[in-house]
PDB file of N, CA, C, O and CB in Angstrom:
ATOM      1  N   MET A   1      22.451   5.412 -16.697  1.00  0.00           N
ATOM      2  CA  MET A   1      21.037   5.235 -16.436  1.00  0.00           C
ATOM      3  C   MET A   1      20.874   4.434 -15.150  1.00  0.00           C
ATOM      4  O   MET A   1      21.476   3.371 -14.995  1.00  0.00           O
ATOM      5  CB  MET A   1      20.334   4.533 -17.626  1.00  0.00           C
ATOM      6  N   ARG A   2      20.085   4.926 -14.256  1.00  0.00           N
ATOM      7  CA  ARG A   2      19.830   4.254 -12.978  1.00  0.00           C
ATOM      8  C   ARG A   2      18.495   3.522 -13.052  1.00  0.00           C
ATOM      9  O   ARG A   2      17.464   4.120 -13.362  1.00  0.00           O
ATOM     10  CB  ARG A   2      19.833   5.274 -11.798  1.00  0.00           C
ATOM     11  N   LEU A   3      18.522   2.242 -12.769  1.00  0.00           N
ATOM     12  CA  LEU A   3      17.285   1.466 -12.776  1.00  0.00           C
ATOM     13  C   LEU A   3      16.533   1.699 -11.482  1.00  0.00           C
ATOM     14  O   LEU A   3      17.122   1.677 -10.402  1.00  0.00           O
ATOM     15  CB  LEU A   3      17.573  -0.036 -12.972  1.00  0.00           C
ATOM     16  N   GLN A   4      15.251   1.918 -11.588  1.00  0.00           N
ATOM     17  CA  GLN A   4      14.422   2.093 -10.391  1.00  0.00           C
ATOM     18  C   GLN A   4      13.838   0.752  -9.994  1.00  0.00           C
ATOM     19  O   GLN A   4      13.319   0.018 -10.835  1.00  0.00           O
ATOM     20  CB  GLN A   4      13.292   3.133 -10.633  1.00  0.00           C
ATOM     21  N   ARG A   5      13.923   0.439  -8.726  1.00  0.00           N
ATOM     22  CA  ARG A   5      13.285  -0.789  -8.255  1.00  0.00           C
ATOM     23  C   ARG A   5      11.805  -0.514  -8.007  1.00  0.00           C
ATOM     24  O   ARG A   5      11.420   0.620  -7.722  1.00  0.00           O
ATOM     25  CB  ARG A   5      13.975  -1.320  -6.960  1.00  0.00           C
ATOM     26  N   PRO A   6      10.987  -1.537  -8.114  1.00  0.00           N
ATOM     27  CA  PRO A   6       9.559  -1.314  -7.858  1.00  0.00           C
ATOM     28  C   PRO A   6       9.348  -0.871  -6.415  1.00  0.00           C
ATOM     29  O   PRO A   6       9.980  -1.395  -5.498  1.00  0.00           O
ATOM     30  CB  PRO A   6       8.740  -2.597  -8.152  1.00  0.00           C
ATOM     31  N   THR A   7       8.473   0.076  -6.226  1.00  0.00           N
ATOM     32  CA  THR A   7       8.281   0.624  -4.884  1.00  0.00           C
ATOM     33  C   THR A   7       6.815   0.733  -4.513  1.00  0.00           C
ATOM     34  O   THR A   7       6.435   1.627  -3.756  1.00  0.00           O
ATOM     35  CB  THR A   7       8.932   1.981  -4.779  1.00  0.00           C
ATOM     36  N   ASN A   8       5.997  -0.147  -5.025  1.00  0.00           N
ATOM     37  CA  ASN A   8       4.575  -0.121  -4.688  1.00  0.00           C
ATOM     38  C   ASN A   8       4.216  -1.318  -3.823  1.00  0.00           C
ATOM     39  O   ASN A   8       4.621  -2.445  -4.110  1.00  0.00           O
ATOM     40  CB  ASN A   8       3.713  -0.104  -5.961  1.00  0.00           C
ATOM     41  N   LEU A   9       3.460  -1.072  -2.772  1.00  0.00           N
ATOM     42  CA  LEU A   9       2.847  -2.157  -2.019  1.00  0.00           C
ATOM     43  C   LEU A   9       1.433  -2.305  -2.557  1.00  0.00           C
ATOM     44  O   LEU A   9       0.750  -1.310  -2.798  1.00  0.00           O
ATOM     45  CB  LEU A   9       2.859  -1.880  -0.458  1.00  0.00           C
ATOM     46  N   VAL A  10       0.994  -3.534  -2.745  1.00  0.00           N
ATOM     47  CA  VAL A  10      -0.368  -3.764  -3.218  1.00  0.00           C
ATOM     48  C   VAL A  10      -1.272  -3.877  -2.000  1.00  0.00           C
ATOM     49  O   VAL A  10      -1.014  -4.685  -1.108  1.00  0.00           O
ATOM     50  CB  VAL A  10      -0.459  -5.050  -4.113  1.00  0.00           C
ATOM     51  N   CYS A  11      -2.317  -3.084  -1.956  1.00  0.00           N
ATOM     52  CA  CYS A  11      -3.233  -3.036  -0.818  1.00  0.00           C
ATOM     53  C   CYS A  11      -4.532  -3.742  -1.177  1.00  0.00           C
ATOM     54  O   CYS A  11      -5.012  -3.647  -2.307  1.00  0.00           O
ATOM     55  CB  CYS A  11      -3.509  -1.574  -0.390  1.00  0.00           C
ATOM     56  N   CYS A  12      -5.084  -4.438  -0.220  1.00  0.00           N
ATOM     57  CA  CYS A  12      -6.386  -5.068  -0.431  1.00  0.00           C
ATOM     58  C   CYS A  12      -7.268  -4.765   0.773  1.00  0.00           C
ATOM     59  O   CYS A  12      -6.784  -4.613   1.894  1.00  0.00           O
ATOM     60  CB  CYS A  12      -6.243  -6.611  -0.649  1.00  0.00           C
ATOM     61  N   GLY A  13      -8.565  -4.682   0.522  1.00  0.00           N
ATOM     62  CA  GLY A  13      -9.510  -4.310   1.561  1.00  0.00           C
ATOM     63  C   GLY A  13      -9.630  -5.348   2.657  1.00  0.00           C
ATOM     64  O   GLY A  13      -9.612  -6.550   2.390  1.00  0.00           O
ATOM     65  N   GLN A  14      -9.751  -4.887   3.889  1.00  0.00           N
ATOM     66  CA  GLN A  14      -9.929  -5.755   5.046  1.00  0.00           C
ATOM     67  C   GLN A  14     -11.159  -5.346   5.851  1.00  0.00           C
ATOM     68  O   GLN A  14     -11.309  -5.748   7.005  1.00  0.00           O
ATOM     69  CB  GLN A  14      -8.682  -5.724   5.933  1.00  0.00           C
ATOM     70  N   SER A  15     -12.025  -4.560   5.257  1.00  0.00           N
ATOM     71  CA  SER A  15     -13.197  -4.047   5.967  1.00  0.00           C
ATOM     72  C   SER A  15     -14.113  -5.181   6.409  1.00  0.00           C
ATOM     73  O   SER A  15     -14.190  -6.229   5.769  1.00  0.00           O
ATOM     74  CB  SER A  15     -13.968  -3.066   5.084  1.00  0.00           C
ATOM     75  N   GLN A  16     -14.798  -4.945   7.511  1.00  0.00           N
ATOM     76  CA  GLN A  16     -15.797  -5.887   8.019  1.00  0.00           C
ATOM     77  C   GLN A  16     -17.142  -5.196   8.014  1.00  0.00           C
ATOM     78  O   GLN A  16     -17.212  -4.049   8.455  1.00  0.00           O
ATOM     79  CB  GLN A  16     -15.435  -6.394   9.450  1.00  0.00           C
ATOM     80  N   PRO A  17     -18.185  -5.795   7.560  1.00  0.00           N
ATOM     81  CA  PRO A  17     -18.273  -7.134   6.999  1.00  0.00           C
ATOM     82  C   PRO A  17     -17.593  -7.197   5.629  1.00  0.00           C
ATOM     83  O   PRO A  17     -17.317  -6.172   5.006  1.00  0.00           O
ATOM     84  CB  PRO A  17     -19.739  -7.568   6.886  1.00  0.00           C
ATOM     85  N   ALA A  18     -17.335  -8.417   5.184  1.00  0.00           N
ATOM     86  CA  ALA A  18     -16.604  -8.620   3.934  1.00  0.00           C
ATOM     87  C   ALA A  18     -17.305  -7.969   2.742  1.00  0.00           C
ATOM     88  O   ALA A  18     -16.648  -7.600   1.769  1.00  0.00           O
ATOM     89  CB  ALA A  18     -16.425 -10.104   3.674  1.00  0.00           C
ATOM     90  N   ASP A  19     -18.616  -7.826   2.806  1.00  0.00           N
ATOM     91  CA  ASP A  19     -19.355  -7.192   1.700  1.00  0.00           C
ATOM     92  C   ASP A  19     -18.930  -5.738   1.489  1.00  0.00           C
ATOM     93  O   ASP A  19     -19.138  -5.187   0.408  1.00  0.00           O
ATOM     94  CB  ASP A  19     -20.864  -7.252   1.969  1.00  0.00           C
ATOM     95  N   ALA A  20     -18.334  -5.109   2.512  1.00  0.00           N
ATOM     96  CA  ALA A  20     -17.936  -3.712   2.423  1.00  0.00           C
ATOM     97  C   ALA A  20     -16.527  -3.534   1.853  1.00  0.00           C
ATOM     98  O   ALA A  20     -16.083  -2.401   1.665  1.00  0.00           O
ATOM     99  CB  ALA A  20     -18.017  -3.073   3.786  1.00  0.00           C
ATOM    100  N   ARG A  21     -15.825  -4.622   1.578  1.00  0.00           N
ATOM    101  CA  ARG A  21     -14.448  -4.542   1.105  1.00  0.00           C
ATOM    102  C   ARG A  21     -14.359  -4.089  -0.342  1.00  0.00           C
ATOM    103  O   ARG A  21     -15.292  -4.262  -1.126  1.00  0.00           O
ATOM    104  CB  ARG A  21     -13.771  -5.879   1.260  1.00  0.00           C
ATOM    105  N   MET A  22     -13.211  -3.503  -0.680  1.00  0.00           N
ATOM    106  CA  MET A  22     -12.925  -3.162  -2.074  1.00  0.00           C
ATOM    107  C   MET A  22     -12.865  -4.456  -2.870  1.00  0.00           C
ATOM    108  O   MET A  22     -12.426  -5.481  -2.348  1.00  0.00           O
ATOM    109  CB  MET A  22     -11.586  -2.354  -2.208  1.00  0.00           C
ATOM    110  N   THR A  23     -13.289  -4.425  -4.097  1.00  0.00           N
ATOM    111  CA  THR A  23     -13.234  -5.626  -4.926  1.00  0.00           C
ATOM    112  C   THR A  23     -11.965  -5.685  -5.758  1.00  0.00           C
ATOM    113  O   THR A  23     -11.656  -6.729  -6.333  1.00  0.00           O
ATOM    114  CB  THR A  23     -14.443  -5.690  -5.833  1.00  0.00           C
ATOM    115  N   GLU A  24     -11.226  -4.593  -5.835  1.00  0.00           N
ATOM    116  CA  GLU A  24      -9.980  -4.553  -6.576  1.00  0.00           C
ATOM    117  C   GLU A  24      -8.848  -4.141  -5.646  1.00  0.00           C
ATOM    118  O   GLU A  24      -9.080  -3.489  -4.628  1.00  0.00           O
ATOM    119  CB  GLU A  24     -10.084  -3.587  -7.773  1.00  0.00           C
ATOM    120  N   SER A  25      -7.630  -4.522  -5.995  1.00  0.00           N
ATOM    121  CA  SER A  25      -6.482  -4.075  -5.208  1.00  0.00           C
ATOM    122  C   SER A  25      -6.043  -2.704  -5.709  1.00  0.00           C
ATOM    123  O   SER A  25      -6.341  -2.318  -6.839  1.00  0.00           O
ATOM    124  CB  SER A  25      -5.309  -5.099  -5.292  1.00  0.00           C
ATOM    125  N   ILE A  26      -5.341  -1.989  -4.868  1.00  0.00           N
ATOM    126  CA  ILE A  26      -4.834  -0.658  -5.208  1.00  0.00           C
ATOM    127  C   ILE A  26      -3.424  -0.553  -4.637  1.00  0.00           C
ATOM    128  O   ILE A  26      -3.119  -1.185  -3.626  1.00  0.00           O
ATOM    129  CB  ILE A  26      -5.771   0.490  -4.647  1.00  0.00           C
ATOM    130  N   SER A  27      -2.574   0.228  -5.264  1.00  0.00           N
ATOM    131  CA  SER A  27      -1.186   0.296  -4.811  1.00  0.00           C
ATOM    132  C   SER A  27      -0.926   1.533  -3.961  1.00  0.00           C
ATOM    133  O   SER A  27      -1.629   2.539  -4.049  1.00  0.00           O
ATOM    134  CB  SER A  27      -0.246   0.286  -6.004  1.00  0.00           C
ATOM    135  N   TYR A  28       0.102   1.420  -3.143  1.00  0.00           N
ATOM    136  CA  TYR A  28       0.605   2.537  -2.336  1.00  0.00           C
ATOM    137  C   TYR A  28       2.072   2.697  -2.701  1.00  0.00           C
ATOM    138  O   TYR A  28       2.858   1.768  -2.516  1.00  0.00           O
ATOM    139  CB  TYR A  28       0.410   2.287  -0.772  1.00  0.00           C
ATOM    140  N   ARG A  29       2.448   3.843  -3.208  1.00  0.00           N
ATOM    141  CA  ARG A  29       3.845   4.077  -3.594  1.00  0.00           C
ATOM    142  C   ARG A  29       4.648   4.462  -2.359  1.00  0.00           C
ATOM    143  O   ARG A  29       4.351   5.448  -1.684  1.00  0.00           O
ATOM    144  CB  ARG A  29       3.949   5.188  -4.686  1.00  0.00           C
ATOM    145  N   LEU A  30       5.671   3.661  -2.079  1.00  0.00           N
ATOM    146  CA  LEU A  30       6.542   3.939  -0.932  1.00  0.00           C
ATOM    147  C   LEU A  30       7.392   5.176  -1.201  1.00  0.00           C
ATOM    148  O   LEU A  30       7.851   5.403  -2.320  1.00  0.00           O
ATOM    149  CB  LEU A  30       7.449   2.723  -0.626  1.00  0.00           C
ATOM    150  N   LYS A  31       7.590   5.966  -0.158  1.00  0.00           N
ATOM    151  CA  LYS A  31       8.498   7.110  -0.231  1.00  0.00           C
ATOM    152  C   LYS A  31       9.928   6.578  -0.094  1.00  0.00           C
ATOM    153  O   LYS A  31      10.132   5.465   0.392  1.00  0.00           O
ATOM    154  CB  LYS A  31       8.173   8.181   0.888  1.00  0.00           C
ATOM    155  N   GLU A  32      10.904   7.362  -0.518  1.00  0.00           N
ATOM    156  CA  GLU A  32      12.306   6.930  -0.468  1.00  0.00           C
ATOM    157  C   GLU A  32      12.707   6.414   0.915  1.00  0.00           C
ATOM    158  O   GLU A  32      13.388   5.395   1.025  1.00  0.00           O
ATOM    159  CB  GLU A  32      13.218   8.083  -0.867  1.00  0.00           C
ATOM    160  N   GLU A  33      12.284   7.120   1.973  1.00  0.00           N
ATOM    161  CA  GLU A  33      12.683   6.715   3.326  1.00  0.00           C
ATOM    162  C   GLU A  33      11.936   5.471   3.804  1.00  0.00           C
ATOM    163  O   GLU A  33      12.370   4.828   4.760  1.00  0.00           O
ATOM    164  CB  GLU A  33      12.446   7.857   4.301  1.00  0.00           C
ATOM    165  N   GLU A  34      10.824   5.122   3.160  1.00  0.00           N
ATOM    166  CA  GLU A  34      10.052   3.940   3.544  1.00  0.00           C
ATOM    167  C   GLU A  34      10.553   2.664   2.869  1.00  0.00           C
ATOM    168  O   GLU A  34      10.301   1.564   3.361  1.00  0.00           O
ATOM    169  CB  GLU A  34       8.591   4.151   3.209  1.00  0.00           C
ATOM    170  N   ILE A  35      11.257   2.801   1.753  1.00  0.00           N
ATOM    171  CA  ILE A  35      11.679   1.632   0.983  1.00  0.00           C
ATOM    172  C   ILE A  35      12.500   0.648   1.813  1.00  0.00           C
ATOM    173  O   ILE A  35      12.158  -0.534   1.830  1.00  0.00           O
ATOM    174  CB  ILE A  35      12.482   2.072  -0.222  1.00  0.00           C
ATOM    175  N   PRO A  36      13.572   1.067   2.510  1.00  0.00           N
ATOM    176  CA  PRO A  36      14.349   0.086   3.272  1.00  0.00           C
ATOM    177  C   PRO A  36      13.569  -0.537   4.429  1.00  0.00           C
ATOM    178  O   PRO A  36      13.853  -1.663   4.838  1.00  0.00           O
ATOM    179  CB  PRO A  36      15.596   0.736   3.807  1.00  0.00           C
ATOM    180  N   LYS A  37      12.603   0.182   4.944  1.00  0.00           N
ATOM    181  CA  LYS A  37      11.841  -0.293   6.101  1.00  0.00           C
ATOM    182  C   LYS A  37      10.771  -1.320   5.716  1.00  0.00           C
ATOM    183  O   LYS A  37      10.515  -2.255   6.474  1.00  0.00           O
ATOM    184  CB  LYS A  37      11.187   0.883   6.805  1.00  0.00           C
ATOM    185  N   TYR A  38      10.143  -1.155   4.540  1.00  0.00           N
ATOM    186  CA  TYR A  38       8.998  -1.990   4.184  1.00  0.00           C
ATOM    187  C   TYR A  38       9.198  -2.892   2.976  1.00  0.00           C
ATOM    188  O   TYR A  38       8.566  -3.947   2.903  1.00  0.00           O
ATOM    189  CB  TYR A  38       7.838  -1.128   3.936  1.00  0.00           C
ATOM    190  N   TRP A  39      10.056  -2.520   2.020  1.00  0.00           N
ATOM    191  CA  TRP A  39      10.159  -3.293   0.780  1.00  0.00           C
ATOM    192  C   TRP A  39      10.765  -4.665   1.047  1.00  0.00           C
ATOM    193  O   TRP A  39      11.819  -4.777   1.673  1.00  0.00           O
ATOM    194  CB  TRP A  39      11.002  -2.537  -0.259  1.00  0.00           C
ATOM    195  N   ASN A  40      10.097  -5.697   0.572  1.00  0.00           N
ATOM    196  CA  ASN A  40      10.465  -7.107   0.772  1.00  0.00           C
ATOM    197  C   ASN A  40      10.372  -7.533   2.225  1.00  0.00           C
ATOM    198  O   ASN A  40      10.913  -8.579   2.584  1.00  0.00           O
ATOM    199  CB  ASN A  40      11.869  -7.354   0.267  1.00  0.00           C
ATOM    200  N   LYS A  41       9.702  -6.759   3.079  1.00  0.00           N
ATOM    201  CA  LYS A  41       9.535  -7.105   4.484  1.00  0.00           C
ATOM    202  C   LYS A  41       8.071  -7.048   4.885  1.00  0.00           C
ATOM    203  O   LYS A  41       7.752  -7.140   6.071  1.00  0.00           O
ATOM    204  CB  LYS A  41      10.359  -6.173   5.365  1.00  0.00           C
ATOM    205  N   ALA A  42       7.178  -6.898   3.918  1.00  0.00           N
ATOM    206  CA  ALA A  42       5.764  -6.676   4.217  1.00  0.00           C
ATOM    207  C   ALA A  42       4.959  -7.966   4.313  1.00  0.00           C
ATOM    208  O   ALA A  42       3.819  -7.946   4.777  1.00  0.00           O
ATOM    209  CB  ALA A  42       5.160  -5.790   3.167  1.00  0.00           C
ATOM    210  N   ASP A  43       5.533  -9.087   3.883  1.00  0.00           N
ATOM    211  CA  ASP A  43       4.791 -10.352   3.925  1.00  0.00           C
ATOM    212  C   ASP A  43       4.401 -10.723   5.347  1.00  0.00           C
ATOM    213  O   ASP A  43       5.226 -10.666   6.259  1.00  0.00           O
ATOM    214  CB  ASP A  43       5.621 -11.476   3.309  1.00  0.00           C
ATOM    215  N   GLY A  44       3.150 -11.100   5.534  1.00  0.00           N
ATOM    216  CA  GLY A  44       2.681 -11.528   6.848  1.00  0.00           C
ATOM    217  C   GLY A  44       2.437 -10.389   7.820  1.00  0.00           C
ATOM    218  O   GLY A  44       2.285 -10.623   9.018  1.00  0.00           O
ATOM    219  N   GLN A  45       2.398  -9.165   7.328  1.00  0.00           N
ATOM    220  CA  GLN A  45       2.160  -8.006   8.184  1.00  0.00           C
ATOM    221  C   GLN A  45       1.019  -7.181   7.623  1.00  0.00           C
ATOM    222  O   GLN A  45       0.775  -7.174   6.416  1.00  0.00           O
ATOM    223  CB  GLN A  45       3.433  -7.146   8.315  1.00  0.00           C
ATOM    224  N   ASP A  46       0.332  -6.496   8.495  1.00  0.00           N
ATOM    225  CA  ASP A  46      -0.663  -5.516   8.090  1.00  0.00           C
ATOM    226  C   ASP A  46      -0.072  -4.134   8.349  1.00  0.00           C
ATOM    227  O   ASP A  46       0.463  -3.869   9.425  1.00  0.00           O
ATOM    228  CB  ASP A  46      -2.022  -5.718   8.857  1.00  0.00           C
ATOM    229  N   HIS A  47      -0.175  -3.270   7.365  1.00  0.00           N
ATOM    230  CA  HIS A  47       0.300  -1.898   7.511  1.00  0.00           C
ATOM    231  C   HIS A  47      -0.912  -0.998   7.536  1.00  0.00           C
ATOM    232  O   HIS A  47      -1.757  -1.050   6.643  1.00  0.00           O
ATOM    233  CB  HIS A  47       1.282  -1.495   6.362  1.00  0.00           C
ATOM    234  N   ARG A  48      -0.992  -0.190   8.541  1.00  0.00           N
ATOM    235  CA  ARG A  48      -2.111   0.751   8.653  1.00  0.00           C
ATOM    236  C   ARG A  48      -1.585   2.142   8.376  1.00  0.00           C
ATOM    237  O   ARG A  48      -0.498   2.513   8.818  1.00  0.00           O
ATOM    238  CB  ARG A  48      -2.789   0.680  10.062  1.00  0.00           C
ATOM    239  N   GLY A  49      -2.365   2.897   7.643  1.00  0.00           N
ATOM    240  CA  GLY A  49      -1.881   4.205   7.260  1.00  0.00           C
ATOM    241  C   GLY A  49      -2.945   5.271   7.295  1.00  0.00           C
ATOM    242  O   GLY A  49      -4.138   4.996   7.425  1.00  0.00           O
ATOM    243  N   GLN A  50      -2.481   6.489   7.174  1.00  0.00           N
ATOM    244  CA  GLN A  50      -3.359   7.629   6.979  1.00  0.00           C
ATOM    245  C   GLN A  50      -3.275   7.943   5.496  1.00  0.00           C
ATOM    246  O   GLN A  50      -2.248   8.410   5.003  1.00  0.00           O
ATOM    247  CB  GLN A  50      -2.953   8.874   7.887  1.00  0.00           C
ATOM    248  N   LEU A  51      -4.354   7.685   4.801  1.00  0.00           N
ATOM    249  CA  LEU A  51      -4.355   7.800   3.351  1.00  0.00           C
ATOM    250  C   LEU A  51      -5.477   8.735   2.920  1.00  0.00           C
ATOM    251  O   LEU A  51      -6.529   8.285   2.466  1.00  0.00           O
ATOM    252  CB  LEU A  51      -4.510   6.412   2.685  1.00  0.00           C
ATOM    253  N   PRO A  52      -5.251  10.030   3.061  1.00  0.00           N
ATOM    254  CA  PRO A  52      -6.323  10.988   2.844  1.00  0.00           C
ATOM    255  C   PRO A  52      -6.642  11.267   1.379  1.00  0.00           C
ATOM    256  O   PRO A  52      -7.615  11.963   1.088  1.00  0.00           O
ATOM    257  CB  PRO A  52      -5.976  12.257   3.508  1.00  0.00           C
ATOM    258  N   ALA A  53      -5.849  10.741   0.454  1.00  0.00           N
ATOM    259  CA  ALA A  53      -6.084  11.068  -0.949  1.00  0.00           C
ATOM    260  C   ALA A  53      -5.717   9.894  -1.840  1.00  0.00           C
ATOM    261  O   ALA A  53      -5.124   8.914  -1.389  1.00  0.00           O
ATOM    262  CB  ALA A  53      -5.287  12.310  -1.355  1.00  0.00           C
ATOM    263  N   HIS A  54      -6.073  10.006  -3.089  1.00  0.00           N
ATOM    264  CA  HIS A  54      -5.649   9.041  -4.078  1.00  0.00           C
ATOM    265  C   HIS A  54      -5.221   9.803  -5.323  1.00  0.00           C
ATOM    266  O   HIS A  54      -5.619  10.949  -5.531  1.00  0.00           O
ATOM    267  CB  HIS A  54      -6.779   8.020  -4.397  1.00  0.00           C
ATOM    268  N   ALA A  55      -4.409   9.159  -6.143  1.00  0.00           N
ATOM    269  CA  ALA A  55      -3.914   9.777  -7.366  1.00  0.00           C
ATOM    270  C   ALA A  55      -4.142   8.817  -8.518  1.00  0.00           C
ATOM    271  O   ALA A  55      -4.351   7.622  -8.309  1.00  0.00           O
ATOM    272  CB  ALA A  55      -2.409  10.152  -7.244  1.00  0.00           C
ATOM    273  N   HIS A  56      -4.103   9.336  -9.719  1.00  0.00           N
ATOM    274  CA  HIS A  56      -4.248   8.504 -10.906  1.00  0.00           C
ATOM    275  C   HIS A  56      -3.067   8.754 -11.841  1.00  0.00           C
ATOM    276  O   HIS A  56      -2.667   9.897 -12.065  1.00  0.00           O
ATOM    277  CB  HIS A  56      -5.596   8.791 -11.627  1.00  0.00           C
ATOM    278  N   SER A  57      -2.516   7.666 -12.381  1.00  0.00           N
ATOM    279  CA  SER A  57      -1.435   7.798 -13.347  1.00  0.00           C
ATOM    280  C   SER A  57      -2.011   8.251 -14.687  1.00  0.00           C
ATOM    281  O   SER A  57      -3.228   8.325 -14.856  1.00  0.00           O
ATOM    282  CB  SER A  57      -0.662   6.460 -13.501  1.00  0.00           C
ATOM    283  N   LYS A  58      -1.135   8.550 -15.624  1.00  0.00           N
ATOM    284  CA  LYS A  58      -1.587   8.936 -16.960  1.00  0.00           C
ATOM    285  C   LYS A  58      -2.393   7.820 -17.612  1.00  0.00           C
ATOM    286  O   LYS A  58      -3.253   8.075 -18.455  1.00  0.00           O
ATOM    287  CB  LYS A  58      -0.393   9.302 -17.843  1.00  0.00           C
ATOM    288  N   ALA A  59      -2.111   6.587 -17.218  1.00  0.00           N
ATOM    289  CA  ALA A  59      -2.846   5.441 -17.755  1.00  0.00           C
ATOM    290  C   ALA A  59      -4.168   5.213 -17.024  1.00  0.00           C
ATOM    291  O   ALA A  59      -4.942   4.331 -17.396  1.00  0.00           O
ATOM    292  CB  ALA A  59      -1.990   4.187 -17.671  1.00  0.00           C
ATOM    293  N   GLY A  60      -4.428   6.017 -15.974  1.00  0.00           N
ATOM    294  CA  GLY A  60      -5.688   5.912 -15.248  1.00  0.00           C
ATOM    295  C   GLY A  60      -5.669   4.980 -14.060  1.00  0.00           C
ATOM    296  O   GLY A  60      -6.706   4.769 -13.431  1.00  0.00           O
ATOM    297  N   LYS A  61      -4.493   4.403 -13.726  1.00  0.00           N
ATOM    298  CA  LYS A  61      -4.397   3.489 -12.591  1.00  0.00           C
ATOM    299  C   LYS A  61      -4.353   4.288 -11.291  1.00  0.00           C
ATOM    300  O   LYS A  61      -3.577   5.235 -11.163  1.00  0.00           O
ATOM    301  CB  LYS A  61      -3.146   2.582 -12.718  1.00  0.00           C
ATOM    302  N   ALA A  62      -5.186   3.903 -10.332  1.00  0.00           N
ATOM    303  CA  ALA A  62      -5.266   4.618  -9.051  1.00  0.00           C
ATOM    304  C   ALA A  62      -4.187   4.141  -8.089  1.00  0.00           C
ATOM    305  O   ALA A  62      -3.775   2.982  -8.137  1.00  0.00           O
ATOM    306  CB  ALA A  62      -6.652   4.433  -8.415  1.00  0.00           C
ATOM    307  N   SER A  63      -3.733   5.031  -7.219  1.00  0.00           N
ATOM    308  CA  SER A  63      -2.835   4.663  -6.126  1.00  0.00           C
ATOM    309  C   SER A  63      -3.182   5.535  -4.925  1.00  0.00           C
ATOM    310  O   SER A  63      -3.754   6.616  -5.066  1.00  0.00           O
ATOM    311  CB  SER A  63      -1.325   4.833  -6.537  1.00  0.00           C
ATOM    312  N   LEU A  64      -2.824   5.044  -3.740  1.00  0.00           N
ATOM    313  CA  LEU A  64      -3.104   5.757  -2.490  1.00  0.00           C
ATOM    314  C   LEU A  64      -1.976   6.720  -2.168  1.00  0.00           C
ATOM    315  O   LEU A  64      -0.813   6.449  -2.465  1.00  0.00           O
ATOM    316  CB  LEU A  64      -3.305   4.767  -1.329  1.00  0.00           C
ATOM    317  N   VAL A  65      -2.323   7.844  -1.559  1.00  0.00           N
ATOM    318  CA  VAL A  65      -1.345   8.851  -1.164  1.00  0.00           C
ATOM    319  C   VAL A  65      -1.493   9.074   0.336  1.00  0.00           C
ATOM    320  O   VAL A  65      -2.602   9.295   0.821  1.00  0.00           O
ATOM    321  CB  VAL A  65      -1.538  10.191  -1.964  1.00  0.00           C
ATOM    322  N   GLY A  66      -0.396   9.021   1.068  1.00  0.00           N
ATOM    323  CA  GLY A  66      -0.446   9.218   2.511  1.00  0.00           C
ATOM    324  C   GLY A  66       0.828   8.722   3.161  1.00  0.00           C
ATOM    325  O   GLY A  66       1.923   8.910   2.632  1.00  0.00           O
ATOM    326  N   GLU A  67       0.675   8.086   4.317  1.00  0.00           N
ATOM    327  CA  GLU A  67       1.842   7.550   5.027  1.00  0.00           C
ATOM    328  C   GLU A  67       1.450   6.335   5.849  1.00  0.00           C
ATOM    329  O   GLU A  67       0.312   6.220   6.304  1.00  0.00           O
ATOM    330  CB  GLU A  67       2.470   8.622   5.934  1.00  0.00           C
ATOM    331  N   ILE A  68       2.407   5.426   6.035  1.00  0.00           N
ATOM    332  CA  ILE A  68       2.195   4.254   6.885  1.00  0.00           C
ATOM    333  C   ILE A  68       2.462   4.690   8.313  1.00  0.00           C
ATOM    334  O   ILE A  68       3.509   5.272   8.599  1.00  0.00           O
ATOM    335  CB  ILE A  68       3.121   3.044   6.467  1.00  0.00           C
ATOM    336  N   VAL A  69       1.531   4.417   9.208  1.00  0.00           N
ATOM    337  CA  VAL A  69       1.686   4.863  10.594  1.00  0.00           C
ATOM    338  C   VAL A  69       1.855   3.709  11.583  1.00  0.00           C
ATOM    339  O   VAL A  69       2.282   3.929  12.717  1.00  0.00           O
ATOM    340  CB  VAL A  69       0.495   5.693  10.995  1.00  0.00           C
ATOM    341  N   GLU A  70       1.526   2.487  11.170  1.00  0.00           N
ATOM    342  CA  GLU A  70       1.616   1.364  12.109  1.00  0.00           C
ATOM    343  C   GLU A  70       1.766   0.072  11.322  1.00  0.00           C
ATOM    344  O   GLU A  70       1.171  -0.090  10.257  1.00  0.00           O
ATOM    345  CB  GLU A  70       0.365   1.302  13.037  1.00  0.00           C
ATOM    346  N   THR A  71       2.567  -0.846  11.854  1.00  0.00           N
ATOM    347  CA  THR A  71       2.723  -2.177  11.284  1.00  0.00           C
ATOM    348  C   THR A  71       2.418  -3.192  12.367  1.00  0.00           C
ATOM    349  O   THR A  71       2.966  -3.118  13.467  1.00  0.00           O
ATOM    350  CB  THR A  71       4.154  -2.387  10.704  1.00  0.00           C
ATOM    351  N   VAL A  72       1.543  -4.142  12.060  1.00  0.00           N
ATOM    352  CA  VAL A  72       1.190  -5.189  13.013  1.00  0.00           C
ATOM    353  C   VAL A  72       1.257  -6.543  12.326  1.00  0.00           C
ATOM    354  O   VAL A  72       1.127  -6.637  11.105  1.00  0.00           O
ATOM    355  CB  VAL A  72      -0.218  -4.947  13.607  1.00  0.00           C
ATOM    356  N   GLN A  73       1.458  -7.582  13.110  1.00  0.00           N
ATOM    357  CA  GLN A  73       1.456  -8.930  12.554  1.00  0.00           C
ATOM    358  C   GLN A  73       0.066  -9.260  12.043  1.00  0.00           C
ATOM    359  O   GLN A  73      -0.927  -9.003  12.724  1.00  0.00           O
ATOM    360  CB  GLN A  73       1.911  -9.966  13.607  1.00  0.00           C
ATOM    361  N   ALA A  74      -0.010  -9.823  10.854  1.00  0.00           N
ATOM    362  CA  ALA A  74      -1.323 -10.137  10.257  1.00  0.00           C
ATOM    363  C   ALA A  74      -2.034 -11.204  11.070  1.00  0.00           C
ATOM    364  O   ALA A  74      -1.419 -12.160  11.543  1.00  0.00           O
ATOM    365  CB  ALA A  74      -1.163 -10.608   8.793  1.00  0.00           C
ATOM    366  N   ALA A  75      -3.345 -11.026  11.224  1.00  0.00           N
ATOM    367  CA  ALA A  75      -4.151 -12.023  11.924  1.00  0.00           C
ATOM    368  C   ALA A  75      -4.289 -13.262  11.053  1.00  0.00           C
ATOM    369  O   ALA A  75      -4.394 -13.169   9.830  1.00  0.00           O
ATOM    370  CB  ALA A  75      -5.546 -11.454  12.291  1.00  0.00           C
ATOM    371  N   LYS A  76      -4.288 -14.417  11.696  1.00  0.00           N
ATOM    372  CA  LYS A  76      -4.396 -15.670  10.929  1.00  0.00           C
ATOM    373  C   LYS A  76      -5.783 -16.208  10.973  1.00  0.00           C
ATOM    374  O   LYS A  76      -6.059 -17.254  10.385  1.00  0.00           O
ATOM    375  CB  LYS A  76      -3.436 -16.714  11.449  1.00  0.00           C
TER     376      LYS A  76
END
């Protein structure tokens, strides 16, 4: 049996003005090729992506579907 490591990044809204932001966090499931590049290396960075769709698990939890296209240092 092979144990799977967690592969979700938790996303939170950064829209301006703040009133337009999402009130809940949502996850983005990393693809196999993205795991070594982003997993445990995302702290202090903003990842921008093209996320044209969302999916729901059997339990009803939403996640984003797409790809990460840019990584920038988070603004302080």
